[in-house]
N, C-alpha and C positions, 0 to 999 in steps of 0.2 A: 488671357494674357493680353498685356498692352503690344503695341507695334514695337515698340522699343525693345520690351522684354523678349518678344518672340524673334526679332532679329537677334538679339544677343544670344538667344537660346541654340538659334540655328548656327551662328557662328562657332558657337562652343561644340557643336558637333561636327564642326568642319565644313559647313555649307554657307555660302555668301548669299543669300536672297537678292542681293542687289547686283549680283554679277551673272545673272541668268540671261539667256537670249531675250526672255520676253522682258525683262527690266531693261536690257539695253536697247530695245525696240522702243519702249516707252519713253525713255530717256531721250532719243534720237528725235521722236516725234515732238517732244517738248521742247527741245532745242531749237527745232526748224519753226515751231509755231512762235516761240519767243523771237527769233530772228526776224521772221515776217512781221510780227507786231512792231518791232522796233524801226523796221523799214517804213512800214506804212506811217506811223508817226512822224518819221523825220520828214517824208514825203509831204505830209499835211502841215508840216510846220517849218518851212524852208528857211525863213528868216530868223529862226531862234538862233541866239548865241549859246551854245551849250555851255561853254566856260562860264559865262555870267549866270546861267541858270543853275550848274553846279556850285557856284560861289555862294548863291542866294540861298541854295538849299542848305548848304553848311552853316550859313549865318542864321538863318530865320528858322528852319525845321529841325534840324539833326538834334541839337540840344534839348528840344522840347519833346522829342521821341521817347527820352528816358522813361517817362511815367506811363508810356503806351505798352499796352500787353502785346507780347510777340504774336498772338492769334489775330490780334486786330491788324496788326502790320501785315501779317500772313494773308489775310482775308481782303484787304484793301488792295493789294497789288499782285496777289495770285503766286506768292512765293514758299518756299518751305520756311518752317519754323527756324531751322539753322540760318538761312539767309536773313531771315527776319532779324535774328539775334545780331549778325554780322552788321546789318544796316545800323540798327540801334546802337552798337557800341562805336559806329564810325569806322569799322574796319572795311566795309564795302559802301560803295556809292551806287544806288540804284540808277537806272536809266531816267533822263529828265521827264519821259512820258509817265512817271510814277509821282513826281513831285506834287501834283495837285492832289491826288488821293491821300497821300502822307501829310500834306498840310491839312487837309481836311480833318485828320484825326487827332491834330494839336490845337486847332482853333477853337 
């Protein structure tokens, strides 16, 4: 049974595997790691104009992501398939630290 099917089956039985103490701890650790990664990137790139970088991403990279597999986006930046989908559809904007990896997917 796939992960999605297993989650659906558990939820149908009244259990939500994403809401256990173990899942909460894993989520907290991931969020803390991601905050640390963003802060380290920003310290290493103090002169970067984040607004200009975001505009460049929207102009040069986003439209070209339409033909990229979600798994490629996921692997390139270390996100969930769901978040990769939101990025590819333009519903979420990743942190500029990921722009280089995403640009490499479309070059």
